[in-house]
PyMOL CGO cylinders between C-alpha atoms (Angstrom):
from pymol import cmd
from pymol.cgo import CYLINDER

trace = [
    CYLINDER, 93.30, 93.40, 95.14, 92.63, 89.63, 95.33, 0.3, 1, 1, 1, 1, 1, 1,
    CYLINDER, 92.63, 89.63, 95.33, 88.86, 88.66, 94.45, 0.3, 1, 1, 1, 1, 1, 1,
    CYLINDER, 88.86, 88.66, 94.45, 87.77, 85.83, 96.39, 0.3, 1, 1, 1, 1, 1, 1,
    CYLINDER, 87.77, 85.83, 96.39, 87.91, 85.12, 100.36, 0.3, 1, 1, 1, 1, 1, 1,
    CYLINDER, 87.91, 85.12, 100.36, 90.52, 82.61, 100.19, 0.3, 1, 1, 1, 1, 1, 1,
    CYLINDER, 90.52, 82.61, 100.19, 93.01, 85.19, 98.55, 0.3, 1, 1, 1, 1, 1, 1,
    CYLINDER, 93.01, 85.19, 98.55, 91.73, 88.15, 100.49, 0.3, 1, 1, 1, 1, 1, 1,
    CYLINDER, 91.73, 88.15, 100.49, 92.02, 86.49, 104.04, 0.3, 1, 1, 1, 1, 1, 1,
    CYLINDER, 92.02, 86.49, 104.04, 95.61, 85.51, 102.45, 0.3, 1, 1, 1, 1, 1, 1,
    CYLINDER, 95.61, 85.51, 102.45, 96.12, 89.15, 101.86, 0.3, 1, 1, 1, 1, 1, 1,
    CYLINDER, 96.12, 89.15, 101.86, 95.09, 90.21, 105.00, 0.3, 1, 1, 1, 1, 1, 1,
    CYLINDER, 95.09, 90.21, 105.00, 96.92, 87.53, 107.01, 0.3, 1, 1, 1, 1, 1, 1,
    CYLINDER, 96.92, 87.53, 107.01, 100.13, 88.47, 105.51, 0.3, 1, 1, 1, 1, 1, 1,
    CYLINDER, 100.13, 88.47, 105.51, 99.52, 92.35, 106.07, 0.3, 1, 1, 1, 1, 1, 1,
    CYLINDER, 99.52, 92.35, 106.07, 98.62, 91.20, 109.62, 0.3, 1, 1, 1, 1, 1, 1,
    CYLINDER, 98.62, 91.20, 109.62, 101.72, 89.53, 110.46, 0.3, 1, 1, 1, 1, 1, 1,
    CYLINDER, 101.72, 89.53, 110.46, 103.67, 92.69, 108.97, 0.3, 1, 1, 1, 1, 1, 1,
    CYLINDER, 103.67, 92.69, 108.97, 101.44, 94.92, 111.57, 0.3, 1, 1, 1, 1, 1, 1,
    CYLINDER, 101.44, 94.92, 111.57, 102.27, 92.68, 113.84, 0.3, 1, 1, 1, 1, 1, 1,
    CYLINDER, 102.27, 92.68, 113.84, 106.26, 92.54, 113.80, 0.3, 1, 1, 1, 1, 1, 1,
    CYLINDER, 106.26, 92.54, 113.80, 106.26, 96.75, 113.24, 0.3, 1, 1, 1, 1, 1, 1,
    CYLINDER, 106.26, 96.75, 113.24, 104.34, 96.78, 116.88, 0.3, 1, 1, 1, 1, 1, 1,
    CYLINDER, 104.34, 96.78, 116.88, 106.57, 94.66, 118.39, 0.3, 1, 1, 1, 1, 1, 1,
    CYLINDER, 106.57, 94.66, 118.39, 109.61, 97.16, 117.13, 0.3, 1, 1, 1, 1, 1, 1,
    CYLINDER, 109.61, 97.16, 117.13, 108.30, 100.41, 118.09, 0.3, 1, 1, 1, 1, 1, 1,
    CYLINDER, 108.30, 100.41, 118.09, 107.23, 99.36, 121.42, 0.3, 1, 1, 1, 1, 1, 1,
    CYLINDER, 107.23, 99.36, 121.42, 110.73, 98.20, 121.93, 0.3, 1, 1, 1, 1, 1, 1,
    CYLINDER, 110.73, 98.20, 121.93, 111.98, 101.43, 121.36, 0.3, 1, 1, 1, 1, 1, 1,
    CYLINDER, 111.98, 101.43, 121.36, 109.54, 102.87, 124.05, 0.3, 1, 1, 1, 1, 1, 1,
    CYLINDER, 109.54, 102.87, 124.05, 111.13, 103.76, 127.65, 0.3, 1, 1, 1, 1, 1, 1,
    CYLINDER, 111.13, 103.76, 127.65, 109.38, 102.34, 130.61, 0.3, 1, 1, 1, 1, 1, 1,
    CYLINDER, 109.38, 102.34, 130.61, 109.20, 105.39, 131.69, 0.3, 1, 1, 1, 1, 1, 1,
    CYLINDER, 109.20, 105.39, 131.69, 107.01, 106.51, 128.97, 0.3, 1, 1, 1, 1, 1, 1,
    CYLINDER, 107.01, 106.51, 128.97, 105.03, 103.48, 129.22, 0.3, 1, 1, 1, 1, 1, 1,
    CYLINDER, 105.03, 103.48, 129.22, 104.38, 103.92, 133.31, 0.3, 1, 1, 1, 1, 1, 1,
    CYLINDER, 104.38, 103.92, 133.31, 103.26, 107.83, 132.28, 0.3, 1, 1, 1, 1, 1, 1,
    CYLINDER, 103.26, 107.83, 132.28, 100.59, 106.59, 130.24, 0.3, 1, 1, 1, 1, 1, 1,
    CYLINDER, 100.59, 106.59, 130.24, 99.73, 103.90, 132.41, 0.3, 1, 1, 1, 1, 1, 1,
    CYLINDER, 99.73, 103.90, 132.41, 99.39, 106.45, 134.85, 0.3, 1, 1, 1, 1, 1, 1,
    CYLINDER, 99.39, 106.45, 134.85, 97.35, 108.75, 132.83, 0.3, 1, 1, 1, 1, 1, 1,
    CYLINDER, 97.35, 108.75, 132.83, 94.76, 105.74, 132.29, 0.3, 1, 1, 1, 1, 1, 1,
    CYLINDER, 94.76, 105.74, 132.29, 94.87, 105.39, 135.93, 0.3, 1, 1, 1, 1, 1, 1,
    CYLINDER, 94.87, 105.39, 135.93, 96.72, 102.08, 135.92, 0.3, 1, 1, 1, 1, 1, 1,
    CYLINDER, 96.72, 102.08, 135.92, 99.59, 102.99, 137.74, 0.3, 1, 1, 1, 1, 1, 1,
    CYLINDER, 99.59, 102.99, 137.74, 100.70, 104.82, 140.94, 0.3, 1, 1, 1, 1, 1, 1,
    CYLINDER, 100.70, 104.82, 140.94, 104.44, 105.55, 140.79, 0.3, 1, 1, 1, 1, 1, 1,
    CYLINDER, 104.44, 105.55, 140.79, 106.15, 102.87, 139.29, 0.3, 1, 1, 1, 1, 1, 1,
    CYLINDER, 106.15, 102.87, 139.29, 103.94, 100.27, 139.92, 0.3, 1, 1, 1, 1, 1, 1,
    CYLINDER, 103.94, 100.27, 139.92, 101.03, 98.90, 137.34, 0.3, 1, 1, 1, 1, 1, 1,
    CYLINDER, 101.03, 98.90, 137.34, 97.55, 98.13, 138.93, 0.3, 1, 1, 1, 1, 1, 1,
    CYLINDER, 97.55, 98.13, 138.93, 95.86, 95.56, 136.85, 0.3, 1, 1, 1, 1, 1, 1,
    CYLINDER, 95.86, 95.56, 136.85, 92.72, 93.58, 137.24, 0.3, 1, 1, 1, 1, 1, 1,
    CYLINDER, 92.72, 93.58, 137.24, 93.54, 92.08, 133.75, 0.3, 1, 1, 1, 1, 1, 1,
    CYLINDER, 93.54, 92.08, 133.75, 96.47, 91.35, 132.05, 0.3, 1, 1, 1, 1, 1, 1,
    CYLINDER, 96.47, 91.35, 132.05, 95.21, 92.50, 128.69, 0.3, 1, 1, 1, 1, 1, 1,
    CYLINDER, 95.21, 92.50, 128.69, 94.77, 96.27, 130.12, 0.3, 1, 1, 1, 1, 1, 1,
    CYLINDER, 94.77, 96.27, 130.12, 98.26, 96.80, 129.55, 0.3, 1, 1, 1, 1, 1, 1,
    CYLINDER, 98.26, 96.80, 129.55, 97.45, 96.92, 125.63, 0.3, 1, 1, 1, 1, 1, 1,
    CYLINDER, 97.45, 96.92, 125.63, 95.81, 100.29, 126.17, 0.3, 1, 1, 1, 1, 1, 1,
    CYLINDER, 95.81, 100.29, 126.17, 98.92, 101.59, 127.42, 0.3, 1, 1, 1, 1, 1, 1,
    CYLINDER, 98.92, 101.59, 127.42, 100.97, 99.86, 124.51, 0.3, 1, 1, 1, 1, 1, 1,
    CYLINDER, 100.97, 99.86, 124.51, 98.29, 101.58, 122.15, 0.3, 1, 1, 1, 1, 1, 1,
    CYLINDER, 98.29, 101.58, 122.15, 98.79, 105.18, 123.39, 0.3, 1, 1, 1, 1, 1, 1,
    CYLINDER, 98.79, 105.18, 123.39, 102.30, 105.07, 123.83, 0.3, 1, 1, 1, 1, 1, 1,
    CYLINDER, 102.30, 105.07, 123.83, 102.46, 103.93, 119.81, 0.3, 1, 1, 1, 1, 1, 1,
    CYLINDER, 102.46, 103.93, 119.81, 100.16, 106.41, 118.42, 0.3, 1, 1, 1, 1, 1, 1,
    CYLINDER, 100.16, 106.41, 118.42, 99.22, 109.44, 120.54, 0.3, 1, 1, 1, 1, 1, 1,
    CYLINDER, 99.22, 109.44, 120.54, 101.22, 112.18, 121.56, 0.3, 1, 1, 1, 1, 1, 1,
    CYLINDER, 101.22, 112.18, 121.56, 100.71, 115.82, 122.30, 0.3, 1, 1, 1, 1, 1, 1,
    CYLINDER, 100.71, 115.82, 122.30, 101.17, 118.12, 119.74, 0.3, 1, 1, 1, 1, 1, 1,
    CYLINDER, 101.17, 118.12, 119.74, 104.45, 119.61, 120.48, 0.3, 1, 1, 1, 1, 1, 1,
    CYLINDER, 104.45, 119.61, 120.48, 105.52, 115.95, 120.95, 0.3, 1, 1, 1, 1, 1, 1,
    CYLINDER, 105.52, 115.95, 120.95, 106.48, 113.34, 118.32, 0.3, 1, 1, 1, 1, 1, 1,
    CYLINDER, 106.48, 113.34, 118.32, 104.64, 110.19, 117.85, 0.3, 1, 1, 1, 1, 1, 1,
    CYLINDER, 104.64, 110.19, 117.85, 106.50, 106.58, 118.51, 0.3, 1, 1, 1, 1, 1, 1,
    CYLINDER, 106.50, 106.58, 118.51, 105.22, 105.13, 115.54, 0.3, 1, 1, 1, 1, 1, 1,
    CYLINDER, 105.22, 105.13, 115.54, 106.82, 108.35, 113.65, 0.3, 1, 1, 1, 1, 1, 1,
    CYLINDER, 106.82, 108.35, 113.65, 109.67, 108.20, 115.01, 0.3, 1, 1, 1, 1, 1, 1,
    CYLINDER, 109.67, 108.20, 115.01, 110.36, 104.79, 114.26, 0.3, 1, 1, 1, 1, 1, 1,
    CYLINDER, 110.36, 104.79, 114.26, 109.01, 105.64, 110.33, 0.3, 1, 1, 1, 1, 1, 1,
    CYLINDER, 109.01, 105.64, 110.33, 112.12, 108.15, 110.33, 0.3, 1, 1, 1, 1, 1, 1,
    CYLINDER, 112.12, 108.15, 110.33, 114.88, 105.43, 110.70, 0.3, 1, 1, 1, 1, 1, 1,
    CYLINDER, 114.88, 105.43, 110.70, 113.25, 102.60, 108.76, 0.3, 1, 1, 1, 1, 1, 1,
    CYLINDER, 113.25, 102.60, 108.76, 114.81, 101.62, 106.17, 0.3, 1, 1, 1, 1, 1, 1,
    CYLINDER, 114.81, 101.62, 106.17, 111.73, 99.47, 104.23, 0.3, 1, 1, 1, 1, 1, 1,
    CYLINDER, 111.73, 99.47, 104.23, 112.14, 99.97, 100.48, 0.3, 1, 1, 1, 1, 1, 1,
    CYLINDER, 112.14, 99.97, 100.48, 109.59, 102.54, 98.52, 0.3, 1, 1, 1, 1, 1, 1,
    CYLINDER, 109.59, 102.54, 98.52, 106.40, 99.91, 97.60, 0.3, 1, 1, 1, 1, 1, 1,
    CYLINDER, 106.40, 99.91, 97.60, 107.21, 97.27, 99.62, 0.3, 1, 1, 1, 1, 1, 1,
    CYLINDER, 107.21, 97.27, 99.62, 104.54, 95.85, 101.74, 0.3, 1, 1, 1, 1, 1, 1,
    CYLINDER, 104.54, 95.85, 101.74, 106.07, 96.76, 105.48, 0.3, 1, 1, 1, 1, 1, 1,
    CYLINDER, 106.07, 96.76, 105.48, 106.42, 100.77, 103.84, 0.3, 1, 1, 1, 1, 1, 1,
    CYLINDER, 106.42, 100.77, 103.84, 102.54, 100.20, 102.94, 0.3, 1, 1, 1, 1, 1, 1,
    CYLINDER, 102.54, 100.20, 102.94, 101.71, 98.80, 106.51, 0.3, 1, 1, 1, 1, 1, 1,
    CYLINDER, 101.71, 98.80, 106.51, 103.81, 101.59, 108.58, 0.3, 1, 1, 1, 1, 1, 1,
    CYLINDER, 103.81, 101.59, 108.58, 102.50, 104.77, 106.29, 0.3, 1, 1, 1, 1, 1, 1,
    CYLINDER, 102.50, 104.77, 106.29, 99.40, 103.04, 107.16, 0.3, 1, 1, 1, 1, 1, 1,
    CYLINDER, 99.40, 103.04, 107.16, 99.64, 103.52, 110.74, 0.3, 1, 1, 1, 1, 1, 1,
    CYLINDER, 99.64, 103.52, 110.74, 101.19, 106.40, 110.84, 0.3, 1, 1, 1, 1, 1, 1,
    CYLINDER, 101.19, 106.40, 110.84, 97.31, 107.65, 109.00, 0.3, 1, 1, 1, 1, 1, 1,
    CYLINDER, 97.31, 107.65, 109.00, 95.29, 105.46, 111.53, 0.3, 1, 1, 1, 1, 1, 1,
    CYLINDER, 95.29, 105.46, 111.53, 92.21, 106.97, 112.96, 0.3, 1, 1, 1, 1, 1, 1,
    CYLINDER, 92.21, 106.97, 112.96, 90.40, 105.90, 116.41, 0.3, 1, 1, 1, 1, 1, 1,
    CYLINDER, 90.40, 105.90, 116.41, 86.89, 104.99, 115.25, 0.3, 1, 1, 1, 1, 1, 1,
    CYLINDER, 86.89, 104.99, 115.25, 83.43, 104.19, 116.93, 0.3, 1, 1, 1, 1, 1, 1,
    CYLINDER, 83.43, 104.19, 116.93, 82.23, 101.40, 114.56, 0.3, 1, 1, 1, 1, 1, 1,
    CYLINDER, 82.23, 101.40, 114.56, 78.40, 100.24, 113.82, 0.3, 1, 1, 1, 1, 1, 1,
    CYLINDER, 78.40, 100.24, 113.82, 78.29, 97.00, 112.12, 0.3, 1, 1, 1, 1, 1, 1,
    CYLINDER, 78.29, 97.00, 112.12, 76.13, 97.10, 109.53, 0.3, 1, 1, 1, 1, 1, 1,
    CYLINDER, 76.13, 97.10, 109.53, 75.92, 93.49, 107.79, 0.3, 1, 1, 1, 1, 1, 1,
    CYLINDER, 75.92, 93.49, 107.79, 78.74, 90.72, 106.76, 0.3, 1, 1, 1, 1, 1, 1,
    CYLINDER, 78.74, 90.72, 106.76, 80.54, 91.83, 103.48, 0.3, 1, 1, 1, 1, 1, 1,
    CYLINDER, 80.54, 91.83, 103.48, 79.69, 89.88, 100.26, 0.3, 1, 1, 1, 1, 1, 1,
    CYLINDER, 79.69, 89.88, 100.26, 83.29, 88.14, 100.34, 0.3, 1, 1, 1, 1, 1, 1,
    CYLINDER, 83.29, 88.14, 100.34, 85.12, 88.59, 103.24, 0.3, 1, 1, 1, 1, 1, 1,
    CYLINDER, 85.12, 88.59, 103.24, 85.03, 90.76, 106.82, 0.3, 1, 1, 1, 1, 1, 1,
    CYLINDER, 85.03, 90.76, 106.82, 82.22, 93.28, 107.99, 0.3, 1, 1, 1, 1, 1, 1,
    CYLINDER, 82.22, 93.28, 107.99, 80.76, 96.02, 106.36, 0.3, 1, 1, 1, 1, 1, 1,
    CYLINDER, 80.76, 96.02, 106.36, 80.22, 99.10, 109.37, 0.3, 1, 1, 1, 1, 1, 1,
    CYLINDER, 80.22, 99.10, 109.37, 79.66, 102.71, 109.83, 0.3, 1, 1, 1, 1, 1, 1,
    CYLINDER, 79.66, 102.71, 109.83, 82.47, 105.05, 111.50, 0.3, 1, 1, 1, 1, 1, 1,
    CYLINDER, 82.47, 105.05, 111.50, 79.61, 106.47, 112.90, 0.3, 1, 1, 1, 1, 1, 1,
    CYLINDER, 79.61, 106.47, 112.90, 81.73, 109.72, 114.18, 0.3, 1, 1, 1, 1, 1, 1,
    CYLINDER, 81.73, 109.72, 114.18, 82.67, 110.57, 110.46, 0.3, 1, 1, 1, 1, 1, 1,
    CYLINDER, 82.67, 110.57, 110.46, 79.53, 109.29, 108.73, 0.3, 1, 1, 1, 1, 1, 1,
    CYLINDER, 79.53, 109.29, 108.73, 82.09, 106.69, 106.22, 0.3, 1, 1, 1, 1, 1, 1,
    CYLINDER, 82.09, 106.69, 106.22, 81.39, 103.30, 105.42, 0.3, 1, 1, 1, 1, 1, 1,
    CYLINDER, 81.39, 103.30, 105.42, 84.37, 100.83, 106.42, 0.3, 1, 1, 1, 1, 1, 1,
    CYLINDER, 84.37, 100.83, 106.42, 84.93, 97.51, 105.02, 0.3, 1, 1, 1, 1, 1, 1,
    CYLINDER, 84.93, 97.51, 105.02, 86.76, 96.02, 107.99, 0.3, 1, 1, 1, 1, 1, 1,
    CYLINDER, 86.76, 96.02, 107.99, 88.36, 92.66, 107.77, 0.3, 1, 1, 1, 1, 1, 1,
    CYLINDER, 88.36, 92.66, 107.77, 89.54, 91.12, 111.19, 0.3, 1, 1, 1, 1, 1, 1,
    CYLINDER, 89.54, 91.12, 111.19, 88.73, 87.27, 111.22, 0.3, 1, 1, 1, 1, 1, 1,
    CYLINDER, 88.73, 87.27, 111.22, 88.11, 86.91, 114.84, 0.3, 1, 1, 1, 1, 1, 1,
    CYLINDER, 88.11, 86.91, 114.84, 85.69, 90.05, 114.65, 0.3, 1, 1, 1, 1, 1, 1,
    CYLINDER, 85.69, 90.05, 114.65, 83.62, 88.60, 112.04, 0.3, 1, 1, 1, 1, 1, 1,
    CYLINDER, 83.62, 88.60, 112.04, 82.48, 85.50, 113.62, 0.3, 1, 1, 1, 1, 1, 1,
    CYLINDER, 82.48, 85.50, 113.62, 81.88, 87.69, 116.87, 0.3, 1, 1, 1, 1, 1, 1,
    CYLINDER, 81.88, 87.69, 116.87, 80.42, 90.21, 115.92, 0.3, 1, 1, 1, 1, 1, 1,
    CYLINDER, 80.42, 90.21, 115.92, 76.48, 90.65, 115.18, 0.3, 1, 1, 1, 1, 1, 1,
    CYLINDER, 76.48, 90.65, 115.18, 74.48, 93.63, 113.34, 0.3, 1, 1, 1, 1, 1, 1,
    CYLINDER, 74.48, 93.63, 113.34, 73.94, 96.90, 115.25, 0.3, 1, 1, 1, 1, 1, 1,
    CYLINDER, 73.94, 96.90, 115.25, 76.66, 96.11, 117.72, 0.3, 1, 1, 1, 1, 1, 1,
    CYLINDER, 76.66, 96.11, 117.72, 79.29, 99.35, 118.56, 0.3, 1, 1, 1, 1, 1, 1,
    CYLINDER, 79.29, 99.35, 118.56, 82.78, 98.75, 118.47, 0.3, 1, 1, 1, 1, 1, 1,
    CYLINDER, 82.78, 98.75, 118.47, 85.59, 101.61, 118.98, 0.3, 1, 1, 1, 1, 1, 1,
    CYLINDER, 85.59, 101.61, 118.98, 89.05, 100.81, 117.43, 0.3, 1, 1, 1, 1, 1, 1,
    CYLINDER, 89.05, 100.81, 117.43, 92.34, 102.21, 115.96, 0.3, 1, 1, 1, 1, 1, 1,
    CYLINDER, 92.34, 102.21, 115.96, 91.45, 101.86, 112.02, 0.3, 1, 1, 1, 1, 1, 1,
    CYLINDER, 91.45, 101.86, 112.02, 94.67, 100.77, 109.52, 0.3, 1, 1, 1, 1, 1, 1,
    CYLINDER, 94.67, 100.77, 109.52, 93.82, 101.46, 106.18, 0.3, 1, 1, 1, 1, 1, 1,
    CYLINDER, 93.82, 101.46, 106.18, 96.53, 99.73, 103.83, 0.3, 1, 1, 1, 1, 1, 1,
    CYLINDER, 96.53, 99.73, 103.83, 94.36, 99.66, 100.86, 0.3, 1, 1, 1, 1, 1, 1,
    CYLINDER, 94.36, 99.66, 100.86, 90.46, 98.96, 100.28, 0.3, 1, 1, 1, 1, 1, 1,
    CYLINDER, 90.46, 98.96, 100.28, 89.77, 96.95, 103.29, 0.3, 1, 1, 1, 1, 1, 1,
    CYLINDER, 89.77, 96.95, 103.29, 90.56, 98.51, 106.93, 0.3, 1, 1, 1, 1, 1, 1,
    CYLINDER, 90.56, 98.51, 106.93, 91.86, 96.41, 109.55, 0.3, 1, 1, 1, 1, 1, 1,
    CYLINDER, 91.86, 96.41, 109.55, 92.14, 96.88, 113.45, 0.3, 1, 1, 1, 1, 1, 1,
    CYLINDER, 92.14, 96.88, 113.45, 95.29, 97.94, 115.26, 0.3, 1, 1, 1, 1, 1, 1,
    CYLINDER, 95.29, 97.94, 115.26, 95.16, 95.36, 118.03, 0.3, 1, 1, 1, 1, 1, 1,
    CYLINDER, 95.16, 95.36, 118.03, 93.10, 96.71, 120.42, 0.3, 1, 1, 1, 1, 1, 1,
    CYLINDER, 93.10, 96.71, 120.42, 89.41, 97.00, 120.77, 0.3, 1, 1, 1, 1, 1, 1,
    CYLINDER, 89.41, 97.00, 120.77, 86.76, 98.23, 123.21, 0.3, 1, 1, 1, 1, 1, 1,
    CYLINDER, 86.76, 98.23, 123.21, 83.12, 97.02, 123.04, 0.3, 1, 1, 1, 1, 1, 1,
    CYLINDER, 83.12, 97.02, 123.04, 80.80, 100.30, 122.84, 0.3, 1, 1, 1, 1, 1, 1,
    CYLINDER, 80.80, 100.30, 122.84, 77.56, 101.65, 124.10, 0.3, 1, 1, 1, 1, 1, 1,
    CYLINDER, 77.56, 101.65, 124.10, 76.42, 104.57, 122.71, 0.3, 1, 1, 1, 1, 1, 1,
    CYLINDER, 76.42, 104.57, 122.71, 75.78, 105.98, 126.02, 0.3, 1, 1, 1, 1, 1, 1,
    CYLINDER, 75.78, 105.98, 126.02, 79.36, 105.76, 126.94, 0.3, 1, 1, 1, 1, 1, 1,
    CYLINDER, 79.36, 105.76, 126.94, 79.61, 108.38, 124.71, 0.3, 1, 1, 1, 1, 1, 1,
    CYLINDER, 79.61, 108.38, 124.71, 78.87, 111.29, 126.99, 0.3, 1, 1, 1, 1, 1, 1,
    CYLINDER, 78.87, 111.29, 126.99, 81.42, 109.67, 129.54, 0.3, 1, 1, 1, 1, 1, 1,
    CYLINDER, 81.42, 109.67, 129.54, 84.04, 109.66, 126.50, 0.3, 1, 1, 1, 1, 1, 1,
    CYLINDER, 84.04, 109.66, 126.50, 83.35, 113.78, 125.73, 0.3, 1, 1, 1, 1, 1, 1,
    CYLINDER, 83.35, 113.78, 125.73, 83.16, 114.65, 129.83, 0.3, 1, 1, 1, 1, 1, 1,
    CYLINDER, 83.16, 114.65, 129.83, 86.69, 113.04, 130.05, 0.3, 1, 1, 1, 1, 1, 1,
    CYLINDER, 86.69, 113.04, 130.05, 87.86, 115.40, 127.29, 0.3, 1, 1, 1, 1, 1, 1,
    CYLINDER, 87.86, 115.40, 127.29, 88.96, 119.19, 127.59, 0.3, 1, 1, 1, 1, 1, 1,
    CYLINDER, 88.96, 119.19, 127.59, 85.84, 121.07, 126.91, 0.3, 1, 1, 1, 1, 1, 1,
    CYLINDER, 85.84, 121.07, 126.91, 87.33, 123.06, 123.91, 0.3, 1, 1, 1, 1, 1, 1,
    CYLINDER, 87.33, 123.06, 123.91, 87.57, 119.67, 121.98, 0.3, 1, 1, 1, 1, 1, 1,
    CYLINDER, 87.57, 119.67, 121.98, 84.11, 118.16, 123.59, 0.3, 1, 1, 1, 1, 1, 1,
    CYLINDER, 84.11, 118.16, 123.59, 82.09, 121.05, 121.79, 0.3, 1, 1, 1, 1, 1, 1,
    CYLINDER, 82.09, 121.05, 121.79, 83.87, 120.55, 118.50, 0.3, 1, 1, 1, 1, 1, 1,
    CYLINDER, 83.87, 120.55, 118.50, 82.30, 118.39, 115.56, 0.3, 1, 1, 1, 1, 1, 1,
    CYLINDER, 82.30, 118.39, 115.56, 82.47, 114.68, 116.40, 0.3, 1, 1, 1, 1, 1, 1,
    CYLINDER, 82.47, 114.68, 116.40, 84.47, 114.26, 113.57, 0.3, 1, 1, 1, 1, 1, 1,
    CYLINDER, 84.47, 114.26, 113.57, 87.19, 116.46, 115.12, 0.3, 1, 1, 1, 1, 1, 1,
    CYLINDER, 87.19, 116.46, 115.12, 86.49, 115.06, 118.49, 0.3, 1, 1, 1, 1, 1, 1,
    CYLINDER, 86.49, 115.06, 118.49, 87.79, 111.90, 116.87, 0.3, 1, 1, 1, 1, 1, 1,
    CYLINDER, 87.79, 111.90, 116.87, 90.72, 113.12, 115.41, 0.3, 1, 1, 1, 1, 1, 1,
    CYLINDER, 90.72, 113.12, 115.41, 92.04, 114.20, 118.39, 0.3, 1, 1, 1, 1, 1, 1,
    CYLINDER, 92.04, 114.20, 118.39, 94.75, 112.45, 120.25, 0.3, 1, 1, 1, 1, 1, 1,
    CYLINDER, 94.75, 112.45, 120.25, 93.06, 112.48, 123.71, 0.3, 1, 1, 1, 1, 1, 1,
    CYLINDER, 93.06, 112.48, 123.71, 89.94, 110.52, 122.09, 0.3, 1, 1, 1, 1, 1, 1,
    CYLINDER, 89.94, 110.52, 122.09, 91.15, 107.13, 122.72, 0.3, 1, 1, 1, 1, 1, 1,
    CYLINDER, 91.15, 107.13, 122.72, 92.29, 107.55, 125.72, 0.3, 1, 1, 1, 1, 1, 1,
    CYLINDER, 92.29, 107.55, 125.72, 88.74, 108.90, 126.95, 0.3, 1, 1, 1, 1, 1, 1,
    CYLINDER, 88.74, 108.90, 126.95, 87.44, 106.17, 125.38, 0.3, 1, 1, 1, 1, 1, 1,
    CYLINDER, 87.44, 106.17, 125.38, 89.71, 103.26, 127.24, 0.3, 1, 1, 1, 1, 1, 1,
    CYLINDER, 89.71, 103.26, 127.24, 89.23, 105.39, 130.06, 0.3, 1, 1, 1, 1, 1, 1,
    CYLINDER, 89.23, 105.39, 130.06, 85.45, 104.72, 130.08, 0.3, 1, 1, 1, 1, 1, 1,
    CYLINDER, 85.45, 104.72, 130.08, 85.85, 101.11, 128.67, 0.3, 1, 1, 1, 1, 1, 1,
    CYLINDER, 85.85, 101.11, 128.67, 87.82, 100.44, 132.01, 0.3, 1, 1, 1, 1, 1, 1,
    CYLINDER, 87.82, 100.44, 132.01, 85.52, 101.99, 134.36, 0.3, 1, 1, 1, 1, 1, 1,
    CYLINDER, 85.52, 101.99, 134.36, 82.48, 100.23, 132.42, 0.3, 1, 1, 1, 1, 1, 1,
    CYLINDER, 82.48, 100.23, 132.42, 84.23, 96.45, 133.09, 0.3, 1, 1, 1, 1, 1, 1,
    CYLINDER, 84.23, 96.45, 133.09, 85.04, 96.14, 129.34, 0.3, 1, 1, 1, 1, 1, 1,
    CYLINDER, 85.04, 96.14, 129.34, 87.57, 93.49, 130.23, 0.3, 1, 1, 1, 1, 1, 1,
    CYLINDER, 87.57, 93.49, 130.23, 84.52, 91.35, 131.76, 0.3, 1, 1, 1, 1, 1, 1,
    CYLINDER, 84.52, 91.35, 131.76, 82.40, 91.73, 127.98, 0.3, 1, 1, 1, 1, 1, 1,
    CYLINDER, 82.40, 91.73, 127.98, 85.35, 91.48, 125.60, 0.3, 1, 1, 1, 1, 1, 1,
    CYLINDER, 85.35, 91.48, 125.60, 84.61, 88.51, 123.45, 0.3, 1, 1, 1, 1, 1, 1,
    CYLINDER, 84.61, 88.51, 123.45, 87.52, 88.66, 121.19, 0.3, 1, 1, 1, 1, 1, 1,
    CYLINDER, 87.52, 88.66, 121.19, 91.06, 90.79, 120.97, 0.3, 1, 1, 1, 1, 1, 1,
    CYLINDER, 91.06, 90.79, 120.97, 93.20, 90.91, 118.01, 0.3, 1, 1, 1, 1, 1, 1,
    CYLINDER, 93.20, 90.91, 118.01, 96.70, 91.85, 119.33, 0.3, 1, 1, 1, 1, 1, 1,
    CYLINDER, 96.70, 91.85, 119.33, 100.29, 91.98, 118.47, 0.3, 1, 1, 1, 1, 1, 1,
    CYLINDER, 100.29, 91.98, 118.47, 101.88, 88.93, 119.67, 0.3, 1, 1, 1, 1, 1, 1,
    CYLINDER, 101.88, 88.93, 119.67, 104.35, 89.60, 122.59, 0.3, 1, 1, 1, 1, 1, 1,
    CYLINDER, 104.35, 89.60, 122.59, 103.91, 93.54, 122.19, 0.3, 1, 1, 1, 1, 1, 1,
]
cmd.load_cgo(trace, "trace")
């Protein structure tokens, strides 16, 4: 692992570019019908028509279409992995494997990391996260909350691309959007349910998230 800020950021940016490319390729294999189905679940489409107050709302659809699926169906990221021919030990394989075991989390920013990025607390799993993200490092203050999907290809984590500024009061709304048998579980189990991210995005959209979003690191062309 590089030790200087410049070296760490160079490693992060290299992996970020790979992540962007992988997201683009996975999205390219998802049908329009599947994307519309996910948009309807978020209340962003009726029939075959999208209704977006802000064009970036579509990225919530993309994230869910890539990373989530009911228990009896396969995820797009897993289907892609089965056909990807990346060599073992390559950074492409490293990132794809990290994407497949990504976790959706609510992070509380604790302080700046000594070298680069931020140190945050995953409030649902009560674990510490070293978060590397150039934009978030410059825009988030201590004590702020952020809901995001974490990809961890090594000692640091990065976001999958879509972030939701969060307030702890939103957690009640999020839980109300989940099936009762899920919402009554331990917080760590709730966070691991495939419907949790969808509920967070719904709560964020209801709260006017796009009016408050200061930074959104997204895959180019995703």
